[in-house]
N, C-alpha and C positions, 0 to 999 in steps of 0.2 A: 734553689738558687741561694736562699738565705744560708742554708747549711754550708754550701760550698764557699760563699763569701766569708763567713765567720771562720771557717777552717783555713782559708787562704790567709786571712789576716793573722791568725795565731801562728801558722807555719812560717810566715815571713818574719814575724816578731822574734821568734825563737830559732829560726833556721831548722825546723823539724817538721817535715811534711807528714810523717806518720803521726806525730803528736797532734798536729792540726786536725787531721781526719778523725782521730779518736776523740778529740775535744768536741768536735761538732756532733759526733755520734752520742757522746755522753750527755751533752746538753739537751739534745732532742730525743733522748731514749724513750720517754713515755709516749711519744707519738708513734703512730703505726705506719707512717709512710716510708720508713727505712727498709730498703731491700739490699741484698748483697751486691747487686749491680750498682746501686746508688753509692754504696760505700767505695767501690772502685772508682766511680766518677769523681767523688769528692777527693779521693787520694790523688787522682790524676791532676785535679785542679790545684791541690796543695803542692804537688811536685813542680808543676809549671810555675806557680807563683814563687816558690823558693828559688827556682832556676832563674827567673826573671830578676828577682832582687839580687841574686849573686852576680848576674851580668851587670846590673846597674852599679853595684858596688865596685866591680872591676873597672867600669868606665870612670867612676869618680876617682879611683886610686891611680888612674893613668895606665892601666894594663888591660885594654879592651879585649885582646885575643888570648888572654892567659887562661890556661886550663889547669891552674893549680887548685889546691883544695879549697881556696877561698873564693874562687870565682869560676863561673862557667860549668859548674857541676852541681848536682843536687847535694847539698850538705845536710848531714843529720845533726850536727852541732859544731861548735867551734870553741876551743879552749885556748885562751891566751896564756903564755908562759910568764905571768907576772910574778909568781912566787912558786916555791916548791912545796909540795904537800909531804907530810910525814905520817907515820903510824900514830903519832900523838894527836892527830886531827880526828882519828876514828872514835875515841871515847867522847869527844865533844859532839860529834855528829850523832852518836847514839843517844846522848843526853838530850840533845835538841829534838830528836825524833820522838823520844818518850814524852817530853814536855808538850810537844805539839799534838801528839795523840791524846794525851790527857785533857788538853784544852779543847780539842775537838769533841771529846766525849762530854765534857762539861757544857759546851755550847749546845749540843744535841739535847742533853738532859734539861737545860734551862728552856730551850725552845719548846720541847714537848710539854713541860710543866706549865709554862706561861700561855700556851696556845688556847686552852679553854677560857682563861681569864681575859685574853685579848678579845675573843669572840663575844664574851659577856659584856665587857665594859667599853670596848672601842667599837661602837656600832653605828656611828654617824660619819658622814664624809668629813666633817670638820675635825672630829677626833682622830680620824685616820691620817689626815694631813698634819695635824699637830704632832702625832706620834712620829711621823717621818721627820718633821722639822726638828723636834727635840732630839731624836736619835742622831740626826746629822750634826747638830750643834755639839752634842756630847762627844761624838766620834772625832770631829774636827778639833775640838779643844784638847782631846787626849793626844792626837797626833802632833798638834802644834806644841803642846807642853813637852813632849818627849824631845822634839827638835830644840826647843828653847833651853832645855836643861843641858844639852850637849853642844851649844852654839860655838864654843871656843875650842873645840877638839879637832878642827880640820887642820891638816898639814899639807904643804905643797908636796907634789910627787917627787920633786928633786930632793926633799929632806928625808925621804925614806931610805 
C-alpha cells in the first residue's frame, strides 16, 4: 500500500504513470516483497491516479467531458509551447549532464570516504541530532544565499 501510494503521488505530480511505478520500485528495491504481479498492481494504481488528476484538471478548466490530450486520458507527459528549442540547446544539455554526473561521483566519493569517520565520531544520539541540525542550517543557508544573490532578476511574463 505504501509503494502504491508513493507511486501514485509521483505519477500525479509529473503526469507519468510509468515513472511513478518505477520510482516506487527503485525506492524499495532492497526489499524482497516485490513481485511481478505487484509491479502491475502499482502501475494500475498510478494509471488510475493520473487519470483522476487529469479529469479533475478538466473540471477545473471548465471542460468536464473533454477527451483531449490534457484531460480524460492517461497522459505520459505534457509540454507547454512557451518557447522553441533549437540545436543550440543540445551542447548546454550535454555540459549540464556532464557536470551533474561529476557532482554525483564527487558526492558518492565523499560519502564513502566520510562514512567510517561518521561511525567513529558521531556515536551518540545528541551528536546525530546535531549533525542533522548543522547540515540543515548549512543547506538552508546555501539555498537562501543563492536566491538572495538573484533577488532582482525576476521579470514579468508580459516583458518577455
